[in-house]
C-alpha positions as CSV (number, residue, x, y, z in Angstrom):
1,M,-15.2,-110.3,88.2
2,R,-15.1,-106.8,89.7
3,S,-11.6,-107.3,91.2
4,A,-10.3,-108.1,87.7
5,F,-11.7,-104.8,86.4
6,R,-9.9,-103.0,89.3
7,L,-6.6,-104.5,88.2
8,L,-7.0,-103.6,84.5
9,P,-5.9,-100.0,84.9
10,L,-2.8,-101.1,86.8
11,C,-1.9,-103.7,84.2
12,F,-2.4,-101.1,81.4
13,A,-0.1,-98.6,83.2
14,A,2.6,-101.3,83.7
15,A,2.4,-102.3,80.1
16,L,2.6,-98.7,78.9
17,S,5.7,-98.0,81.1
18,V,7.5,-101.0,79.6
19,V,6.7,-99.9,76.0
20,A,7.3,-96.2,76.5
21,A,10.6,-96.5,78.5
22,P,12.9,-96.6,75.4
23,V,11.3,-93.5,74.1
24,F,12.3,-91.5,77.1
25,A,15.9,-92.8,77.2
26,Q,18.6,-90.1,77.7
27,G,20.9,-89.0,74.9
28,P,21.0,-86.5,72.0
29,A,17.6,-85.3,70.7
30,S,16.4,-86.9,67.5
31,T,13.9,-84.1,66.5
32,G,13.9,-80.3,66.3
33,L,16.7,-79.8,63.7
34,G,16.1,-76.4,62.0
35,Q,14.1,-74.9,64.8
36,A,15.0,-71.7,66.6
37,W,14.5,-73.2,70.1
38,P,14.5,-77.0,69.7
39,N,13.8,-79.3,72.6
40,A,17.4,-80.2,73.1
41,S,20.2,-79.2,75.5
42,D,22.4,-76.2,74.6
43,V,25.9,-77.6,74.4
44,S,27.7,-74.5,73.1
45,A,31.3,-74.0,74.0
46,S,30.7,-70.2,73.7
47,S,28.2,-68.0,75.5
48,A,27.7,-66.1,72.3
49,Y,26.0,-69.0,70.5
50,H,23.5,-71.8,71.1
51,V,24.5,-75.2,69.8
52,F,22.2,-78.2,69.7
53,V,23.1,-81.9,68.9
54,F,20.6,-84.3,67.4
55,E,21.2,-88.0,66.5
56,R,19.4,-90.4,64.3
57,L,20.5,-93.8,63.0
58,G,24.2,-93.3,63.9
59,T,24.4,-89.8,62.3
60,R,24.9,-86.7,64.4
61,Y,23.6,-83.3,63.4
62,V,25.0,-80.2,65.1
63,Q,23.0,-76.9,64.7
64,V,24.5,-73.5,65.4
65,N,22.1,-70.7,66.4
66,D,22.9,-67.1,67.3
67,L,21.7,-65.6,70.6
68,Q,18.4,-64.5,69.1
69,G,17.7,-68.1,68.1
70,N,18.3,-67.7,64.4
71,V,19.6,-70.9,62.8
72,R,23.0,-70.0,61.3
73,G,24.0,-73.4,60.0
74,A,24.3,-77.1,60.7
75,F,26.6,-80.0,60.0
76,A,26.0,-83.8,59.9
77,Y,28.7,-86.4,60.6
78,G,28.9,-90.1,60.9
79,G,32.1,-92.0,60.7
80,K,34.8,-89.8,59.1
81,E,32.5,-87.8,56.8
82,I,31.5,-84.3,57.8
83,M,29.0,-82.3,55.6
84,G,27.3,-79.0,55.8
85,L,23.5,-79.0,55.7
86,P,21.3,-76.7,53.6
87,I,19.7,-74.9,56.6
88,G,20.3,-71.7,58.3
89,L,21.1,-68.1,57.4
90,D,24.8,-69.0,56.6
91,A,24.2,-72.3,54.9
92,T,26.1,-71.1,51.8
93,R,29.1,-70.0,54.0
94,V,30.1,-73.4,55.5
95,A,33.3,-75.3,55.0
96,T,34.3,-78.9,55.7
97,P,37.2,-81.1,54.6
98,S,35.0,-82.4,51.7
99,E,33.3,-79.0,51.0
100,R,36.3,-76.7,50.4
101,S,35.8,-73.0,50.1
102,A,37.8,-70.4,48.3
103,M,36.5,-67.8,50.8
104,R,39.1,-66.5,53.2
105,P,37.2,-64.5,55.8
106,T,39.0,-62.5,58.4
107,G,37.5,-61.7,61.7
108,T,36.8,-63.1,65.1
109,R,37.1,-66.9,65.4
110,T,35.0,-68.6,68.0
111,V,35.0,-72.4,68.7
112,V,31.3,-73.1,69.3
113,Y,31.4,-76.9,69.6
114,R,33.9,-79.7,70.1
115,D,33.5,-83.4,70.7
116,D,35.7,-86.4,70.0
117,T,34.9,-86.2,66.3
118,I,34.5,-82.6,65.1
119,T,35.3,-79.0,66.0
120,I,33.0,-76.3,64.8
121,T,34.2,-72.7,64.5
122,V,32.3,-69.5,63.6
123,V,34.3,-66.8,61.9
124,T,32.5,-63.4,62.2
125,T,33.8,-60.6,59.9
126,P,34.0,-57.0,61.0
127,G,30.9,-56.4,58.9
128,G,29.0,-59.1,60.9
129,I,28.9,-61.8,58.2
130,M,29.3,-65.3,59.7
131,Y,31.1,-68.3,58.2
132,L,31.0,-71.8,59.8
133,Q,33.8,-74.4,59.6
134,A,33.8,-78.0,60.7
135,V,37.0,-80.0,60.9
136,P,38.0,-83.3,62.6
137,S,38.8,-82.8,66.3
138,D,42.1,-84.6,66.0
139,C,43.2,-82.0,63.5
140,K,46.1,-80.0,65.0
141,N,46.0,-77.3,62.2
142,P,42.8,-76.7,60.2
143,A,45.0,-75.6,57.2
144,E,46.5,-79.1,57.1
145,C,43.1,-80.9,57.3
146,S,41.4,-78.8,54.6
147,S,41.9,-75.6,52.6
148,T,38.8,-74.1,54.2
149,F,38.9,-70.6,55.7
150,Q,42.7,-70.4,56.1
């Protein structure tokens, strides 16, 4: 009987590792959206920004932070639809093909994220105001893909 009790912790540990293994699988984070310093890899294409990617149920969320960790804005996409999310200091200054903007900011353009589906650009005006734009990555000219920020 005593030998069975000695094996019990080993059996419990083995069962726990089988159940917990999928939780620790690699890939984009699924939590932390909206946080200044989420528990996710920084995938920014620019050293002037922090960009974090989250995924849940086939939808990807891309969050753009400035160097101080302030959330500037975020986008969600799945399939062909790209939409701006209502989070971040610049949430009212985002543009996507389906969320067209009459704003035409001039300033420094910085590509902060690009994958097979979307390209995200931050436009910073001389006064320091930031605008975020997301277009399909296969778009050769953003003016042709949407009327946003052109």
